[in-house]
C-alpha positions in Angstrom: 0.0 0.0 0.0 1.5 3.4 -1.0 1.8 6.3 1.3 -0.2 9.4 0.4 1.9 11.9 -1.6 2.5 15.3 0.1 2.9 16.8 -3.4 -0.7 15.8 -4.1 -2.1 16.6 -0.7 -0.5 20.1 -0.4 -0.3 21.2 -4.0 -2.7 24.0 -3.5 -0.9 25.3 -0.4 2.3 25.4 -2.4 0.7 27.4 -5.2 0.0 30.1 -2.6 3.7 30.7 -1.9 5.3 29.6 -5.2 5.3 33.1 -6.6 7.4 34.3 -3.6 10.3 31.8 -4.4 12.3 34.3 -6.4 15.7 33.4 -4.9 15.8 29.8 -6.2 16.2 28.4 -9.7 14.2 25.2 -9.1 12.5 23.2 -6.4 11.9 19.6 -5.5 9.4 18.0 -3.1 11.1 16.1 -0.3 9.5 12.8 -1.3 11.4 13.1 -4.6 14.8 13.1 -2.9 15.1 9.3 -2.5 17.2 9.1 -5.7 19.5 12.1 -4.9 22.5 11.9 -2.6 22.1 14.5 0.1 25.6 15.8 0.9 26.1 17.8 4.1 28.8 20.5 4.2 30.0 22.9 6.8 31.3 26.5 7.1 31.0 27.6 3.4 30.5 26.1 0.0 34.2 26.1 -0.7 34.5 23.0 1.5 32.5 21.1 -1.2 34.9 18.8 -3.2 35.4 20.0 -6.8 33.7 23.2 -5.9 35.3 25.0 -8.8 33.3 22.9 -11.2 30.2 22.6 -8.9 29.8 26.4 -8.6 29.7 26.7 -12.4 27.1 24.1 -13.0 25.0 24.0 -9.8 21.7 25.8 -9.3 19.9 27.1 -6.2 17.1 24.7 -5.3 14.3 24.7 -2.7 13.4 21.4 -1.0 9.7 21.5 -0.3 8.5 19.7 2.9 5.6 20.0 5.4 5.8 21.5 8.9 2.4 21.7 10.6 3.7 24.4 12.9 4.9 26.7 10.1 2.8 29.4 8.6 1.0 27.9 5.6 2.4 24.5 6.6 5.0 24.6 3.8 8.8 24.8 4.5 11.2 25.6 1.8 14.7 24.3 2.6 17.6 26.1 0.7 20.1 23.8 -0.9 22.4 23.5 -4.0 21.8 21.0 -6.8 24.5 19.8 -9.1 22.7 18.2 -12.2 25.9 16.6 -13.6 26.3 14.3 -10.5 22.7 14.5 -9.2 24.1 15.7 -5.9 22.2 18.0 -3.5 24.4 19.9 -1.1 22.9 21.2 2.2 24.7 23.2 5.0 25.0 21.4 8.3 23.0 24.0 10.3 20.2 24.0 7.8 20.2 20.2 7.8 19.9 20.1 11.6 17.0 22.6 11.5 14.9 20.9 8.9 15.9 17.2 8.8 13.0 16.0 11.0 10.6 17.3 8.4 12.6 16.3 5.4 13.0 12.8 6.8 9.3 12.2 6.9 8.9 13.4 3.3 11.8 11.3 2.0 10.4 8.2 3.9 7.2 8.7 1.8 9.3 8.6 -1.4 11.1 5.5 -0.3 7.9 3.7 0.5 6.3 4.6 -2.8 9.4 3.6 -4.9 10.4 0.2 -3.4 12.0 -1.2 -6.6 14.4 1.7 -7.1 15.3 1.9 -3.4 15.9 -1.8 -3.1 18.2 -1.8 -6.1 20.2 1.0 -4.7 20.3 -0.2 -1.1 18.1 2.5 0.3 16.0 1.4 3.3 15.7 4.5 5.4 16.1 8.3 4.8 19.5 8.4 6.4 20.8 6.1 3.6 20.8 9.0 1.1 22.7 11.3 3.5 26.5 11.6 3.1 28.5 13.1 5.9 32.0 12.4 4.6 32.8 16.1 4.1 32.3 16.7 7.9 34.9 14.1 8.9 38.3 15.2 10.2 41.2 13.7 12.0 39.6 14.0 15.4 35.9 13.7 14.7 33.4 11.3 13.2 29.9 12.6 12.3 26.7 10.7 12.8 23.0 11.4 13.0 21.1 11.2 16.3 17.8 12.6 17.3 17.4 14.3 13.9 20.6 16.2 14.1 24.3 15.7 13.2 26.6 15.1 16.0 30.3 14.5 16.3 32.1 11.9 18.3 35.7 12.3 19.2 38.0 9.7 17.7 40.6 8.1 20.0 44.1 9.4 19.6 46.0 7.1 17.3 49.2 5.3 18.3 52.2 5.1 15.9 51.0 1.8 14.6 47.6 3.1 13.9 49.1 6.1 12.1 51.1 3.7 9.9 47.9 1.7 9.1 46.1 4.9 8.3 48.8 5.8 5.8 48.7 2.3 4.3 44.9 2.6 3.9 45.3 6.0 2.1 48.0 4.7 -0.1 45.6 1.9 -1.3 42.9 4.5 -1.9 45.3 6.7 -3.9 46.6 3.9 -6.1 44.9 4.5 -9.5 45.2 0.8 -10.3 42.9 -0.2 -7.4 39.2 -0.3 -8.3 37.8 -2.6 -5.6 38.0 -2.0 -1.8 37.1 -4.5 0.8 37.7 -6.1 4.2 40.2 -8.9 4.5 37.9 -10.3 7.3 36.8 -13.6 5.6 34.1 -14.0 8.2 32.6 -10.6 7.3 30.3 -9.5 4.5 32.7 -10.3 1.7 31.6 -7.3 -0.4 33.5 -5.2 -2.8 33.0 -1.4 -2.6 33.6 1.7 -4.7 36.3 4.1 -3.2 33.5 6.6 -2.4 31.2 4.1 -0.7 30.2 5.1 2.8 30.5 1.5 4.0 34.3 1.8 3.8 34.3 3.9 6.9 33.3 0.9 8.9 36.2 -1.3 7.7 39.2 -1.2 10.2 42.5 0.1 8.9 44.2 -3.2 9.6 41.6 -5.1 7.5 41.3 -2.5 4.7 42.3 -3.9 1.2 42.4 -2.5 -2.3 42.7 -4.5 -5.6 42.6 -3.9 -9.4 40.8 -7.3 -9.7 37.8 -9.0 -8.2 39.1 -11.3 -5.3 37.6 -14.8 -5.3 34.5 -15.2 -3.3 33.5 -11.5 -3.2 30.4 -9.8 -4.6 29.6 -6.2 -5.4 28.2 -4.0 -2.6 24.5 -3.3 -3.1 24.8 0.3 -2.0 27.5 1.3 -4.4 27.2 -1.4 -7.1 26.0 1.0 -9.8 28.8 3.5 -9.3 31.4 0.7 -9.0 30.2 -0.8 -12.4 30.5 2.6 -14.0 34.0 3.1 -12.6 34.9 -0.4 -14.0 33.5 0.5 -17.5 35.2 4.0 -17.5 38.6 2.8 -16.3 41.1 4.4 -16.5 39.1 7.6 -17.4 37.8 8.0 -13.8 37.2 11.7 -14.3 34.4 10.8 -16.7 32.5 8.8 -14.1 30.0 11.7 -13.2 29.2 12.3 -16.9 28.8 8.6 -17.7 26.6 8.2 -14.6 24.5 11.1 -15.7 24.2 9.7 -19.2 23.0 6.3 -18.0 20.6 7.9 -15.5 19.1 10.2 -18.0 18.4 7.5 -20.6 17.2 5.0 -17.9 19.8 2.3 -18.2 19.4 -0.2 -15.3 22.1 -1.5 -13.0 21.4 -5.0 -14.4 22.2 -3.8 -17.9 25.4 -2.1 -16.7 26.5 -5.3 -15.1 25.9 -7.3 -18.3 28.0 -4.7 -20.3 30.9 -4.9 -17.8 30.7 -8.7 -17.6 31.1 -8.8 -21.4 34.2 -6.7 -21.3 32.5 -3.6 -22.8 34.0 -0.2 -21.9 32.6 3.3 -22.3 33.5 7.0 -22.0 31.9 10.4 -22.4 33.3 13.9 -22.1 29.9 15.5 -22.2 26.2 14.6 -22.3 26.0 14.7 -26.1 28.1 11.6 -27.1 29.0 8.3 -25.3 31.5 6.1 -27.0 31.3 2.3 -26.3 33.9 -0.3 -27.1 31.9 -3.4 -27.9 33.0 -7.0 -28.4 34.7 -6.3 -31.7 33.6 -2.8 -32.9 33.4 0.8 -31.6 30.0 2.5 -31.3 28.6 5.9 -30.4 25.4 6.9 -28.7 24.6 10.4 -29.8 22.0 12.3 -27.7 19.6 15.0 -28.9 17.1 16.0 -26.2 15.4 12.9 -24.8 16.4 10.6 -27.8 19.6 8.8 -28.7 20.8 7.4 -32.0 23.3 4.6 -32.6 26.4 5.1 -34.7 28.8 2.3 -35.8 32.5 2.6 -36.8 33.1 2.9 -40.5 34.9 0.0 -42.3 36.0 -1.1 -45.8 35.3 -4.6 -47.1 38.4 -6.3 -48.5 36.4 -9.4 -49.6 33.2 -11.2 -48.9 34.5 -12.1 -45.4 37.3 -9.6 -44.6 37.3 -5.9 -43.7 39.4 -3.2 -41.9 38.2 -0.4 -39.6 38.5 3.2 -40.9 37.9 6.6 -39.3 34.4 8.0 -38.6 31.0 6.5 -37.8 27.8 5.9 -39.7 24.2 6.0 -38.5 23.1 2.4 -37.8 19.4 3.4 -38.2 18.6 1.5 -35.0 15.2 2.3 -33.6 14.5 2.1 -29.8 15.7 3.3 -26.5 19.2 3.2 -25.2 18.8 -0.2 -23.5 17.7 -1.7 -26.8 20.7 -0.2 -28.5 23.0 -1.6 -25.9 21.5 -5.0 -26.5 22.2 -4.5 -30.2 25.8 -3.8 -29.5 26.1 -6.8 -27.1 24.9 -9.1 -29.8 26.9 -7.7 -32.7 30.0 -9.5 -34.2 31.3 -9.4 -37.8 30.6 -13.1 -38.2 26.9 -12.6 -37.2 26.7 -9.6 -39.5 27.9 -11.7 -42.4 25.4 -14.4 -41.6 22.7 -11.8 -41.5 23.8 -10.5 -44.9 23.7 -14.0 -46.3 20.2 -14.6 -45.1 19.1 -11.3 -46.7 20.7 -12.3 -50.0 18.9 -15.7 -49.9 15.6 -14.0 -49.1 16.0 -11.6 -52.0 16.9 -14.5 -54.4 13.8 -16.4 -53.2 11.5 -13.4 -53.7 13.0 -12.8 -57.2 12.4 -16.4 -58.1 8.8 -16.3 -57.0 8.3 -13.0 -58.9 9.7 -14.6 -62.1 7.4 -17.6 -61.8 4.4 -15.2 -61.3 5.4 -13.1 -64.3 5.7 -16.3 -66.4 2.3 -17.4 -65.2 0.7 -14.1 -66.3 2.2 -14.3 -69.9 2.2 -18.0 -70.8 -1.0 -19.1 -72.8 -1.3 -22.3 -70.9 -1.7 -20.5 -67.5 -4.0 -17.9 -69.0 -6.4 -20.6 -70.2 -6.1 -22.5 -66.9 -7.0 -19.3 -65.0 -10.0 -18.7 -67.2 -11.3 -22.2 -66.7 -10.9 -21.8 -62.9 -12.7 -18.5 -63.0 -15.5 -20.0 -65.1 -15.9 -23.0 -62.7 -15.8 -20.6 -59.7 -18.8 -18.6 -61.0 -21.0 -21.7 -61.3 
């Protein structure tokens, strides 16, 4: 049973104040936030990672939620939205002030979208909140009683400092893609380097690897980002763009996993073109608005069975959504292409043979007489 949408219940109340929201570029209802990471920062926006790029692309956004004690019952929570990475940034004092209201709204969104939330490991509103920016050498942030609190970390001994450095070295190693705990009695999950679960792995158990260790599976929480990192490697700076591309054109995590398992890689420098290296060939998905078109690398045939790849791409004239086009790429090989061409050739020859027989039938006197006799009998 779905929870009643606040957006539906309080739509008229929001209309009464919408004209006053002149200091924001856009707004979102709290129940829509289940699919957006809510990143808490402190002091000022310069503490946001990659702020130079974020400040150029981000927009001011108002998060709409319900407070029965507020005038008009509507609360507008100021935040910053980065469309490229689908991140929402909120200052810590604002978070503490409004979280108890936002939490109720987000819980409605989670309840009404179980399939998405289950796939992304979201069980409660706190699962979309990221506090990593607030961490420092002495403090660890956590949420309690609807507010962010800090607990003091124990002072580290020399051995702990050495383990901490070893941990950071593994994180900084560009060859490492998978991070996990060496505790064989633990969860045996592999994580992306930005997964919040890593914080719970002790330094002495923390491991990094360029390959998948035997017996381990991908973490449910960060599986999608980890798959995109694998497919982008070594172009890790393109992860946000590729992530946005797959999100915009509704490519599922299951489909991403199939691509990576088949050895396919992809990269995109902007949201207009994604290049995909398939099983044998190279492809491009070119985006215009809400639609994508599939383009295939050019080649020159040397014989009936041989070719070589040349520069440029040609439109494959493939109809369908992005997932359909990915399936097309997954199933394409030069051998299958030749088999398809042979089947088309046989079909054309069969159709030509049938047409020739039909033409002869219409001109030969024997068939004309036979058709007249059949027509005469049919009228009786």
